[in-house]
N, C-alpha and C positions, 0 to 999 in steps of 0.2 A: 504494500500500500504506500502511496505517496505521502511523504511527511508534509505536514502543514507548516507554513511559514508563520513566524511570530509577528510579522509585519501586518499592518492593516491593509485593506484592499487599496488598489491604485486609484480609486475614485475619490480619495480624500483631497480636500482643498490644500493649497500650498501653505496657508496660514495654520491649518490644522496639523499639517506635517511638521511645521516649525515648532508649534507648541508642544507636540509629542516629543520632538528631539530635545528641546530645552528641558522638559520634565524628566526625560531619561537621564540627561547629563547631570541634572541637579539632584537626582535621587528621589524626586517626588513622584507620586502616582500620576499617570497620564490622565489628562482631563477626558471625561467620558461624554460622548455625544448622546442626545436624547434617543437616537435611533438604536443605540447599543443595548437598550434595556431588553430584558428577556420577556417576550410577549407570549410565551407558551402558557397553556392552562396548567396551573399547579396540580390540580387533581389528576389530569392526564399524565403529567410527568411522574407523579407518585405511583400511579397504576402501572405505567410502563416499567418503572424501576422495580416494582414488586415482581412483575412477571420475569424480568431479566435476572433477578436474584434467584428465583426458583428454577429457571430454565435448565441450566446445566446439570444441577443435582437431580432434578426430576428425570431428565433424559438418561443420565447414567444409571439411575435406579431401575428404569424401565428396560434398558438393554441387558441382554444376557452377557455373561463374562466372555463367551466365545465371540460375540459380535463386537464388544468393546475392543477385544484383542485384534480383530480384523481391521477395525477403524484405525487403531494405533499403528499397526504395521503399514497400512496404506499411507498414513501421514508421515511416518518415518522414511518410507521409500521415496515419497515426494520430496522431503527435505534433502535427502542424500542425492537425489537426481539433479538438484539445482547446482551442486558444486562441481 
């Protein structure tokens, strides 16, 4: 997966870029724009996180030991094939 840059998008204004650079150089937190607020529904976020926390454990519990071994062997073979 491609790593995400820590830089903000290129569509920021020159003045915003200058303010961000000055804030970084002085050790202050960068000023946040009103668009940067999280607009997601908190209830939906909590529900999604709850399902994500359950997911891996529930799937592993449901799979047989033989099937888990097959999946692990396939993953290892895939990792070694990349080198």
